[in-house]
N, C-alpha and C positions, 0 to 999 in steps of 0.2 A: 801338631805333637801327636805321634803313635805312640800308642800303649801295648803294651801286652797283659792281657789276665793270665793269673795265678789261681789254679783252685786249689786246695787240697794235692799240691803240688811240691814233694819233700825237695825238688831244686829250685824252688822261687828263691828269691834273694830276699834278703831279711830286709822289713819295710824300715822306710828313715822318716815319715811323716804320716800324718791323721789328719783328714781336713774333713770334719762338716758337713755333708751331704743329705740333698734329696730325693727321693723320686716321687713321681706323679700316676698315679694308676685313672687313669681320667677314659671316665665312660658316656656313652653317651644313649643316650631315651633307643637306640636297636639294639640299647649291650655292647657294643664295636669299642676295644681300649685302641686308645690314642699312642701309636708308637714310632720310631724315630730310627734312621738306621743310620748308625754313627758313625762319622770322618774316621776316628782313630784308633776302632779297636776293629770297625767292618761286621758287627752284629749287630742285632737288630734290640730295642731294649723299651725302655719308659723314659719317658722324658724327665731332665732333673740335670741337677748340678751342685757345686759349693754355695755354701752358704756364703755371704758376703759380712763383711763390717758392720756392724749398726740395723741387722736385718733378722726380724724372726723366721722363722724354719718357713713359718705360714706364707712370708713374704719371699722367700727365698723360692721356694715352688712355685709361688705365683707367677714370679718372676723367672723361672727357671725354664716354664712351660709354655709362657708365654714367648721366649728368645727364642727358643728353636724350633716352634710347633707354631708360632702365629694364631694358638688357641688362646681366649683367656679361660682360667679356670674358675669354680667355687673350692673349696674342700670340706669336703664332707665326713674325712675320720680319717683313724689310722691305719694299715695296714700291718707294721710293723719298725723296729727300727732294728739295723740289721748292723752287726760289727765283727762277723770272723777274721780272726786272726790271721786265720788259712789262706786268706782272698788277698792276694796284695796283685797292684796295679805299677809297672815297671812303666816308666814313663822314659823319650830318649834321649830327655836333659839330666837323669841321674836320678830325679825322685822315685821313692817306691813308694806307693800312699796303700795303706791300710783300709781295710773297707772297715767307713763310716759312715749310713744311710740314712735318714729316716724318707719312709714309703708310705705317702697319705691316698686315700682315697680321694679322687676329686671329681667333680660333673663340669663341663662344657658350659658356656655364657655367654660366648663369641668368637668369631672366627674362624678363618677354616687353614685345615692343617697346609704348613706349609717347609719347607725343608730353609735353615739359615745360609748357605754356603759356604760355612766353617766351619763346624759340628754334625750338622747334620746334611745326610745326600738325599734324605725323605720322610717326610712326615706323612702318613696319613692315619684313618682309623682303621681297623684290622679284623674279622669277624673273628670271633675265638676258634672256629672250625679251622681257624687256616693257621693260627697258632705253632702246631706239628712243623707246618713245613719251613719256618724259618730259622735262619739263625740266630738263637737266644743265648745268648750265656749263663751257663746255669746257675751263678749268683740269680743272677734277673729269672729267670725259669720261678724258679724259689719262691719271688714276691710278688712274681705275675699271679702262682697257684694259689699262695696266699687270698691274692686282691680276690678272685673269681674264687675261691669258696665261703664266701662273704663271712666268717665268722666272727663274732664282735669283738672276740677278745685279739686284740693284736698280738703279732708274734715278734719275740726276742729272741732276738739271736748274740 
């Protein structure tokens, strides 16, 4: 399903749904960040997705990272909570979703990055010095910057 992200855009369509979702800023021993190249909007991003009924946010982030990348992670902390009503995602089925995402710090425990073939074109460990050369949506860039800053206080937006 195709997706268009609107960020602080006065021409954005009005949101008609909100779905709790999660992302993970997983870093390996070398300090590299696990990123995916998304099929739906063609941006690089932290792995993650929507929570499912009956699961906790911790379970959701572990599941989503493994589904999208093949890497199993352990959640180690909270980066922030992102609920900017000026960031909406419009899908080709008519859904316009307001951002609601909880971003976690995570550490890899097993597995190697691989694309999933449906949601991700690629999954890989990225050197932080290589981040400026990647197409990353501003809302995702904010989460990445907050994760790399290493603050003990989560960002709440």
